N, C-alpha and C positions, 0 to 999 in steps of 0.2 A: 451188523453194520449197515447203515443206510446206503443203498446202491444207486441213489439218484444221480450221483456225480459220475458214474461209470459210463452211462449210455450217451452222454452228451458230447463226448470227445473221443478223439483218436490220437494215437501217438505217431505223427508223421516221421518218416525217415529223415535223419539228419546227415547230410553228406559229410559233415565234418567229424562225425563220430566214427571211430575205427571199428565199432561192433558192440555186441552186448557186454563184452568184458574189456577191462582195461587194467594196465599195470599201474599201481599207485606209487611206484618208486621203491617199494620194499621188496620187489620180486614176487609178490603175491598178486593173484588175479581175482577179480570179483566184479559184480555188476556195477556200472557207473550210476551214481545217483540220478543223473539227468535222464538215464534210460528207464528209470522206475517212476517217472512222473507222467501224469496225464496232462496233455497240452490242449488248450482251447484257444483258437485264433479269435482275435477281436478286431475285425476290419473297421476302419473309420478314421476320422481325422485326429482323434485323441488317443492317449495311451490307455492300456487295458484297465487301469484302476477305475476309469469312468464307467466301465461295463459291469461293475460289481453288483448293481441292483438286478441285472439280468442273470447273473450267475447264482445269486442267493437272495432269497426273500428278505427285504429290509426288516420286516417284523421279526423274522428268525434271528437276524444279526443283532437287532436291538435286544431281544431276549437273551441271546448268548452273552452279549456285552454286560448286561446287568447281572447275570449269574456269575460271570467271571469276575466282575468288579467286587461282588460280595465275597467270593472265594479269596480274592487277593488280600482282603483285610481281615478275614475271619481267622481267629486262632484255633478254631475247632477243626481237627483233621477229619473227624467223622462227618461233620456238616459239609466240608469241602468235597469229600468223596461222594456224598449223597447228591449234592447239587450238580456236580460235574457229570454224574451218571444220567441225570435228568436231561442234559443237553447232548447226550450221545457219546461222551468219552467212556471208553472201556477201562474201568478202574478195578484192579485186583484187590485182594484183601491186604490190609496193612500198608497201603500206599500212603506216603507222607508228602504233602505239598508245603513248601516254605511260604512265608508271607510274601505277597506280591509276585508269586510265580504266575505265569500267564500261558494257558493253552490257547491254541488258535481260535480266534473269535468267529471266523467265517465257517470253518469246517472242523469243529471239535470232534465230530464223529469219526474222523480219520486218525484219532489218537488212541493208542492202546498202551496202558501202563500196567505191567504185571505185578504180582504180589511182592510186597515189601520193598518196592523201589522208592527212591527219594528224588523229588524234584526240588532243588534248592531255592533259596531266597532270590527272587527277581529273575529266575530262569524263564526262558521263553521257548515254547514248542510251536513251530510254524508248520502249517500244512499247505501253504499257498505262497506263490511268488507272482506278483503283478509286474509284467514287463511292458515294453512299448507296444508290441503287436500281438501279444498273447498272454494268458496267465497259465500257470502250471500248478498242479495239485499232486500231493504225495502223502502217503501214510507216514506217521511217526510211531515207532514201536520202541518201548522201553521194557526190556526183559526183566525177569525176577532179580531182585536185590541190586539192580544197577543204581548208580548214584550220579546225579547231575548237579554240579556245583553252582554256587551263587553267581548270577549274572550270565550264565552260559546261554547260548542260542543254538537250538537244534533246527536245522533246515528240513524242508519237506523231503520225503523219500528215504529218511535215515532210520536205521535200527541200532539201538544201543544194546549190546549183548549182555547176557546174564553175568552178574557180578562185575560189570565194567564200571569204570569211574571216569567222569568228565570233570576236569579241573575248572575252577571258577574262572569266569570271563572268557571261556573258550567259545570258538565258533565251529560247530560240528557240521562238516560238509559231506561226510561219507560215513558209512557204517562203522561202528566201533566193535571190534572183536570181543567176544566174551573174555572176562578175566583180565582185561588190559586197562591201563590208565592213559587217557589222551589229554593233551593240553595244547593251547596256543590258538593262533588265528592264521590259517585254519588249523584245527586240532590235529595233532599227530600223536602216534603211540610213543609214550615216554617210558613205560614200564609194563611188565606182564605180571599178573598175580595168580596164575594158574596153580602154582605149587602152594601158595599161601591159602588160596581158596580151598584146595583139596584138604589141607591140614585143618581148616576151620570146620569142615563138614565131617571129618573122620571121628 
């Protein structure tokens, strides 16, 4: 993975954050997504999106955009995987990208899709957030055999666990445990598939 994005920023302490772990309402604890993001301050009169040419080479972004545009309309899964690897996406064997699915155009190198995962039609994987006074970067990891439904959006700093499922049109704002199905805006666990998955592999 390209390390150029790590040296340019620090993660300042946020007094509103209770710590590195938080309770998500289900009684389970885990790292908060916001604590897994790299933050870069952008002082100036305008919001952080105006700083994108300083954050990433415009030529690289144009290249990424053209490659992703080709991948969005190509029906060939092999071609999509080959092209996305050229711009830094980590793509495992047998990964399937639906038509019009969109990896992050600014930082595609922060995306890792493991073997036999599915990214559905018009799904979006974001590795950046441009805010008023800063932008934030985070990795997106999709584990083996995970499935992301049509139109779903995965935010930066999120990991989709092995054999997990994200329902169509969901907004994924936190990690998805392995073997579970999440749905909604924001996405929440609606079912667990651990027993079913074990049966499929036995």
